[in-house]
GUVORO-738421 format. One line per 3 residues: number of its first residue (from 1); their letters; for each residue x, y, z of C-alpha. Coordinates in pm, whole numbers, always signed. Layout:
NUM = A = X Y Z  ...;
END
This chain:
1 = XXX = +1007 -1005 -865  +892 -817 -1175  +546 -959 -1112;
4 = XXX = +568 -832 -755  +631 -480 -878  +359 -477 -1142;
7 = XXX = +93 -647 -934  +160 -495 -595  +324 -156 -607;
10 = XXX = +157 -4 -913  -185 -142 -826  -144 -3 -474;
13 = XXX = -70 +342 -618  -368 +318 -855  -612 +202 -586;
16 = XXX = -498 +469 -339  -517 +754 -591  -855 +640 -718;
19 = XXX = -984 +628 -360  -863 +985 -317  -1041 +1085 -638;
22 = XXX = -1363 +929 -507  -1333 +1117 -177  -1281 +1442 -367;
25 = XXX = -1588 +1360 -575  -1788 +1301 -256  -1670 +1641 -128;
28 = XXX = -1797 +1803 -448  -2132 +1624 -419  -2157 +1729 -55;
31 = XXX = -2118 +2099 -131  -2303 +2125 -461  -2594 +1970 -646;
34 = XXX = -2352 +1824 -898  -2271 +1453 -878  -1940 +1376 -1054;
37 = XXX = -1967 +1091 -1303  -1711 +824 -1384  -1528 +1041 -1637;
40 = XXX = -1488 +1328 -1390  -1361 +1091 -1120  -1109 +945 -1366;
43 = XXX = -992 +1296 -1461  -936 +1374 -1093  -748 +1045 -1063;
46 = XXX = -515 +1142 -1350  -453 +1484 -1193  -356 +1317 -865;
49 = XXX = -122 +1080 -1048  +50 +1372 -1220  +85 +1557 -891;
52 = XXX = +249 +1255 -732  +482 +1233 -1030  +594 +1594 -986;
55 = XXX = +634 +1555 -608  +856 +1250 -649  +1065 +1424 -914;
58 = XXX = +1173 +1687 -663  +1483 +1683 -444  +1518 +1380 -219;
61 = XXX = +1517 +1585 +101  +1168 +1717 +20  +1040 +1361 -8;
64 = XXX = +1194 +1286 +330  +1009 +1586 +476  +685 +1456 +325;
67 = XXX = +734 +1121 +496  +801 +1276 +837  +489 +1491 +811;
70 = XXX = +291 +1191 +691  +347 +984 +1005  +216 +1255 +1234;
73 = XXX = -65 +1339 +992  -190 +979 +1002  -162 +929 +1377;
76 = XXX = -297 +1269 +1484  -548 +1278 +1200  -694 +943 +1300;
79 = XXX = -725 +1057 +1660  -891 +1382 +1552  -1147 +1206 +1331;
82 = XXX = -1243 +952 +1598  -1277 +1215 +1872  -1475 +1463 +1660;
85 = XXX = -1716 +1208 +1512  -1778 +1038 +1848  -1836 +1375 +2015;
88 = XXX = -2081 +1501 +1750  -2288 +1186 +1691  -2607 +1238 +1896;
91 = XXX = -2720 +876 +1919  -2443 +620 +1906  -2480 +251 +1841;
94 = XXX = -2462 +3 +2126  -2162 -218 +2194  -2383 -510 +2095;
97 = XXX = -2428 -362 +1747  -2058 -283 +1707  -1922 -620 +1819;
100 = XXX = -2198 -873 +1751  -2426 -739 +1474  -2406 -953 +1161;
103 = XXX = -2508 -811 +822  -2483 -1040 +522  -2583 -886 +190;
106 = XXX = -2369 -1118 -23  -2633 -1380 -97  -2413 -1659 +42;
109 = XXX = -2566 -1865 +323  -2235 -1969 +480  -2146 -1725 +754;
112 = XXX = -1791 -1859 +775  -1733 -1805 +403  -1865 -1448 +425;
115 = XXX = -1646 -1380 +729  -1338 -1501 +540  -1428 -1282 +242;
118 = XXX = -1435 -987 +478  -1069 -1043 +557  -973 -902 +216;
121 = XXX = -982 -542 +339  -780 -623 +651  -530 -820 +446;
124 = XXX = -499 -527 +205  -440 -277 +483  -174 -486 +656;
127 = XXX = +55 -496 +356  +318 -267 +216  +544 -297 +518;
130 = XXX = +804 -453 +287  +898 -97 +189  +1190 -134 +429;
133 = XXX = +1337 -392 +191  +1283 -170 -114  +1473 +114 +50;
136 = XXX = +1739 -87 +233  +2026 +37 +16  +1957 +393 +133;
139 = XXX = +1882 +308 +497  +2128 +319 +785  +2161 -3 +987;
142 = XXX = +1905 -174 +764  +1985 -526 +891  +1822 -453 +1227;
145 = XXX = +1633 -127 +1176  +1441 -263 +876  +1291 -570 +1046;
148 = XXX = +1208 -373 +1360  +1039 -108 +1148  +832 -377 +975;
151 = XXX = +715 -525 +1306  +633 -189 +1461  +454 -81 +1143;
154 = XXX = +222 -381 +1167  +163 -337 +1541  +93 +36 +1526;
157 = XXX = -120 +13 +1211  -327 -265 +1368  -391 -64 +1684;
160 = XXX = -464 +265 +1507  -682 +93 +1246  -879 -100 +1509;
163 = XXX = -948 +217 +1710  -1058 +400 +1395  -1293 +126 +1273;
166 = XXX = -1452 +69 +1612  -1502 +442 +1662  -1666 +485 +1321;
169 = XXX = -1890 +181 +1371  -2028 +332 +1692  -2127 +636 +1482;
172 = XXX = -2331 +450 +1217  -2682 +579 +1274  -2848 +444 +957;
175 = XXX = -2678 +140 +808  -2875 +141 +484  -2841 +513 +412;
178 = XXX = -2481 +551 +527  -2313 +223 +434  -2518 +52 +165;
181 = XXX = -2637 +353 -36  -2463 +674 +79  -2602 +984 -93;
184 = XXX = -2258 +1147 -137  -2109 +828 -281  -1863 +736 -4;
187 = XXX = -1981 +576 +320  -1727 +748 +545  -1807 +1090 +401;
190 = XXX = -2176 +1025 +466  -2104 +934 +830  -1905 +1256 +872;
193 = XXX = -2184 +1464 +720  -2464 +1306 +923  -2271 +1317 +1251;
196 = XXX = -2069 +1638 +1243  -2248 +1860 +993  -2120 +2010 +669;
199 = XXX = -1832 +2227 +794  -1676 +1967 +1020  -1737 +1699 +757;
202 = XXX = -1533 +1901 +507  -1255 +1938 +764  -1251 +1562 +836;
205 = XXX = -1255 +1472 +468  -957 +1702 +413  -770 +1500 +676;
208 = XXX = -854 +1183 +484  -747 +1342 +157  -417 +1451 +309;
211 = XXX = -353 +1100 +437  -432 +950 +98  -209 +1201 -77;
214 = XXX = +84 +1117 +150  +8 +748 +102  +10 +769 -277;
217 = XXX = +326 +978 -272  +510 +727 -52  +391 +436 -266;
220 = XXX = +512 +614 -580  +846 +679 -413  +894 +315 -308;
223 = XXX = +774 +181 -641  +1007 +407 -838  +1299 +268 -636;
226 = XXX = +1186 -85 -720  +1175 +2 -1090  +1519 +157 -1059;
229 = XXX = +1657 -156 -887  +1508 -391 -1148  +1633 -172 -1433;
232 = XXX = +1978 -152 -1278  +2000 -531 -1307  +1851 -527 -1657;
235 = XXX = +1529 -700 -1549  +1284 -463 -1721  +1224 -349 -2078;
238 = XXX = +1401 -16 -2144  +1629 -80 -1845  +1899 +139 -1998;
241 = XXX = +1677 +443 -1960  +1493 +355 -1638  +1797 +326 -1412;
244 = XXX = +1927 +676 -1481  +1941 +937 -1204  +1902 +1312 -1245;
247 = XXX = +2133 +1572 -1091  +1941 +1543 -762  +2017 +1167 -756;
250 = XXX = +1651 +1087 -806  +1529 +820 -1057  +1290 +1052 -1243;
253 = XXX = +1248 +814 -1539  +1141 +537 -1302  +894 +773 -1133;
256 = XXX = +719 +861 -1458  +724 +499 -1571  +512 +426 -1262;
259 = XXX = +278 +715 -1337  +225 +597 -1695  +169 +240 -1584;
262 = XXX = -87 +349 -1322  -269 +556 -1585  -308 +242 -1797;
265 = XXX = -422 +43 -1492  -694 +298 -1422  -843 +299 -1772;
268 = XXX = -1079 +1 -1712  -1254 +208 -1442  -1406 +426 -1715;
271 = XXX = -1598 +134 -1864  -1644 -103 -1573  -1594 -72 -1199;
274 = XXX = -1603 -452 -1185  -1303 -477 -1417  -1110 -222 -1217;
277 = XXX = -1203 -391 -889  -1057 -714 -1027  -727 -538 -1095;
280 = XXX = -722 -382 -749  -805 -716 -584  -492 -860 -738;
283 = XXX = -290 -621 -519  -370 -815 -202  -318 -1153 -364;
286 = XXX = +9 -1054 -529  +138 -894 -209  +71 -1211 -14;
289 = XXX = +231 -1436 -274  +536 -1210 -298  +581 -1263 +76;
292 = XXX = +518 -1637 +41  +805 -1704 -202  +1098 -1606 +26;
295 = XXX = +931 -1773 +325  +900 -2103 +138  +1259 -2074 +16;
298 = XXX = +1369 -2024 +375  +1179 -2314 +534  +1212 -2565 +246;
301 = XXX = +1516 -2500 +28  +1745 -2337 +282  +1635 -2482 +615;
304 = XXX = +1983 -2616 +692  +2199 -2375 +495  +2033 -2041 +575;
307 = XXX = +2255 -1803 +771  +2047 -1577 +1000  +2123 -1207 +1010;
310 = XXX = +2156 -984 +1316  +1776 -982 +1350  +1612 -1325 +1337;
313 = XXX = +1333 -1531 +1494  +1561 -1806 +1618  +1392 -2143 +1678;
316 = XXX = +1052 -1987 +1600  +1155 -1908 +1243  +1042 -2238 +1086;
319 = XXX = +711 -2276 +1282  +614 -1916 +1207  +711 -1968 +844;
322 = XXX = +486 -2274 +817  +191 -2092 +976  +246 -1789 +751;
325 = XXX = +270 -2001 +437  -48 -2191 +520  -238 -1869 +588;
328 = XXX = -118 -1702 +266  -209 -2000 +48  -557 -2027 +201;
331 = XXX = -639 -1657 +179  -494 -1619 -172  -719 -1900 -296;
334 = XXX = -1017 -1754 -111  -973 -1408 -261  -1012 -1551 -609;
337 = XXX = -1359 -1681 -520  -1684 -1497 -607  -1809 -1255 -342;
340 = XXX = -2180 -1251 -430  -2447 -1509 -501  -2596 -1597 -736;
343 = XXX = -2286 -1554 -948  -2346 -1354 -1267  -2134 -1194 -1537;
346 = XXX = -2168 -860 -1358  -2064 -969 -1006  -1816 -1245 -1091;
349 = XXX = -1474 -1210 -926  -1240 -1160 -1222  -925 -1114 -1014;
352 = XXX = -779 -1431 -1161  -782 -1281 -1512  -539 -990 -1459;
355 = XXX = -333 -1207 -1226  -284 -1475 -1495  -223 -1210 -1762;
358 = XXX = +54 -1040 -1563  +212 -1373 -1463  +192 -1488 -1826;
361 = XXX = +355 -1170 -1959  +636 -1186 -1706  +705 -1554 -1765;
364 = XXX = +691 -1507 -2142  +925 -1208 -2127  +1180 -1414 -1934;
367 = XXX = +1136 -1732 -2139  +1166 -1561 -2477  +1428 -1293 -2404;
370 = XXX = +1541 -1262 -2046  +1686 -1609 -1989  +1938 -1558 -2268;
373 = XXX = +2113 -1261 -2109  +1985 -1185 -1759  +2212 -1266 -1464;
376 = XXX = +2077 -1161 -1123  +2287 -883 -972  +2527 -861 -1264;
379 = XXX = +2382 -542 -1405  +2395 -346 -1084  +2730 -428 -928;
382 = XXX = +2937 -150 -1082  +2658 +105 -1059  +2598 +23 -694;
385 = XXX = +2967 +85 -620  +2947 +423 -791  +2630 +518 -602;
388 = XXX = +2775 +415 -266  +3078 +634 -331  +2855 +920 -443;
391 = XXX = +2633 +886 -136  +2940 +914 +90  +2781 +691 +353;
394 = XXX = +2952 +718 +691  +2964 +355 +798  +3113 +442 +1133;
397 = XXX = +2807 +647 +1217  +2581 +368 +1088  +2714 +129 +1351;
400 = XXX = +2629 +374 +1626  +2258 +344 +1552  +2093 +118 +1810;
403 = XXX = +1743 +44 +1932  +1736 +352 +2154  +1810 +576 +1857;
406 = XXX = +1544 +406 +1648  +1272 +429 +1913  +1335 +803 +1946;
409 = XXX = +1200 +852 +1595  +836 +904 +1507  +603 +606 +1501;
412 = XXX = +631 +356 +1352  +985 +272 +1456  +1213 +349 +1164;
415 = XXX = +1584 +345 +1091  +1763 +668 +1009  +1779 +758 +643;
418 = XXX = +2096 +825 +446  +2241 +1161 +352  +2120 +1401 +90;
421 = XXX = +2207 +1160 -193  +2018 +871 -36  +1665 +777 -133;
424 = XXX = +1441 +931 +130  +1204 +651 +219  +1164 +441 +531;
427 = XXX = +928 +197 +696  +637 +437 +729  +440 +312 +430;
430 = XXX = +210 +88 +632  +72 +394 +810  +8 +544 +472;
433 = XXX = -208 +260 +343  -527 +444 +440  -688 +591 +744;
END
């Protein structure tokens, strides 16, 4: 679980905030003759990290407001971008180009292998929906609302993402100049500029930047709650300090622990984009493996003894678990393979290196120290009782929440969030993974 946090949540924050820094750099290059270098981009990245730290140190209700705005920003923003770019692109690509054109610049001759490599981005985007589990202690009716939120998050993100990608692909007028070697540094920014002109391009990029900001903020929020939960059970170094709440009932120490960790994760970008890309690639692999572990436990170790909750897959649970496990193992192995040929020191896929390092550190920490004193759940029992009393959760009202109430909320379908002392996060993170 500690590996899950380090590999998945913090790397997701780092990759999202760095992407935002790169978009900001492209906006600067678009409006001036100055082209920001690596050091400038990293400085922007640090500023974004700090801003997310301050935002998540504020009152819980403000974070809840951010999340509600974020859902509409992503849905309406995506629609706005697609409509504007399609309307302003003079000569659009044909359906044949969009759905059948094959461009292979990897150097590998196997089309199937290249196609499978391309799944990395899709696999990355369709992750993070486990935020419902991270926030379940502060979510009303989490046993049914959480799983439904996860399913709707995947469905809605898939539809919105597909519409966005297809719309943008129709607007590629020069593949080499816009995708392979964009002048402003980011392919999407180049498409906006070439299709809509400077003013509209700035407007569209601001929509992207807003979406990325909300995304990074939500990821920081969810990750800080994971740190808090681990620290509450004594599963992290400095747990005594990391599980403390401020007067607003917000885990500020956990928030800034995430910010510091993400700063360290971003340092390799200064010297080598390849090294940083390896760290970011681990996010997808670690996410998938973190999902694999409970699935395997369910279908192998607890096939006969597992007691389903109010929301379950019934007889389909085991078959779906087998299919999911097979898919995760295949893709995780694939994403450790080199992406370009011939393989050199510069283009080698080093994702295995940070993955092994993090796994090694976590295993060593437990083997040397943790196994002598750590008991799962023991550290958080009393504190959880105190927090539940402090939150003054109205259980009677919780039981009144049904599917009709949940559907009435903004997309994706989410459960209601607890009162002012509850952690204001829900199942919206998947929409905040990127436009």
